[in-house]
N, C-alpha and C positions, 0 to 999 in steps of 0.2 A: 740676312743678305740673300738676294734672289739668285736664281740660276738662269742663265741665258741659254735658250735652245731654239733650234729651227724646227718649225712644225712642217712635217712632210705634206706635200701638195695633196696627196690622196686623203689626208685627214682633215683638211681645212673645214669642210662643211660640218662634220661631226664635232670638231674641236670647238667651233664657235657656238654651236647649238648647246654643247655642254657648258661652255663659259656662261652663256645667258641663263641657263637653268640654275647653275650654282651661285653665280655672283650678282646677277641683276635682280635684286629683290626690293620691293617697295619699302621695307623696313630698314634698309641699309643702302641708300642710293650711292652711285658711283659717278664722279665727275671726270671729264676727259679734257685733255689739252691736245690739239692736233697741229702739227707743223709739217709743211711740205718743203723738201730741200732738193733743189736741182741746180746744175751748173748754169742754166740759162736764167733762172729767176732768183737764185740764192735761197735763203731760209725765210719762208713766209708763214706766219701763223694763220691757221684756218679757223680754229675755235679755241677759246680759253675757258676752262672750267665750266663746260656745258654738261648738263645731266646726260649720262649715257643711257640710252634706252635699248640698245641692242647692237650686235654685230652679226652679219650674215654673209656667207660666201655662196655665190651662185655659180656652179661650174659651167652651166650652159652659156652664160654671158662672160664668164671668167672675170667676175667683178666682186670686190669686197665692199659691202655697204656698212657704213658706220652711222647708226641712227642716234643723233643727238637731239636734245630738247628743241633747239631752234634751227638745226642744220642737218640735212642728210648729206653725208660726205661719201662720195663714191670713189673707190680706188680701182681704176680700170687696168686690166692686164697685169695683175700681180705675178711676179716671178718667184719671190721668196718671202716668207713670213717668219719673223723671229719674235720670240716673247721672252719677257723676264718673269719667271714664275717664283713667287715668294714661298717661304716655308709653309705658310698656311694654305697654299694651293691657289691663292689669288694671283692675278696678273697685274703687275705694276706698270709694264710698258710693252708696247708692240711696235715693231718696225716692219714696214712693207716696202720691198724694193720692186718697183715696176720694171717691165722689160726694157724701158728706155733709160734705166739707171736712176730715175727719180726715186727718192726715198720719202716715205711718210712715217713720222714718228708720233705715236700716241702715248700719252702718260695717263694713268688711271689712279684715282685716289678716292678715299672715303671721307675726306675732310682736310682742311689746311692747304698749304701751298705745296705743289709737287716738287720733289727734289729732282735735280738734274739726273737724267739717265743716259748713260753712254753705252750704246750697243755697238757691236762690231759687225 
């Protein structure tokens, strides 16, 4: 069972650089499912089981870029980032809350159908 924790803003760039180095290897691809949730549009899928090629935070533009095989997903103006870290050090889920309250939930897996993840 994973542990949910908030990633401090000052660690975002280094955290995702380390995530890519440790977890995104060609011998063990990661698939991602991305959902956007807001009060104005409801829950909308952005990508389902797309190969994850990288995640990068740019502090100058204050944007989190999620690089998928067929989609570049940009999260503008993130206010909080939460992750579910598994016992083996991998991340199974990521939740980004934008400054306007919109939430973006990403689930990561190495095969099979992702289990529902409930973040607080």
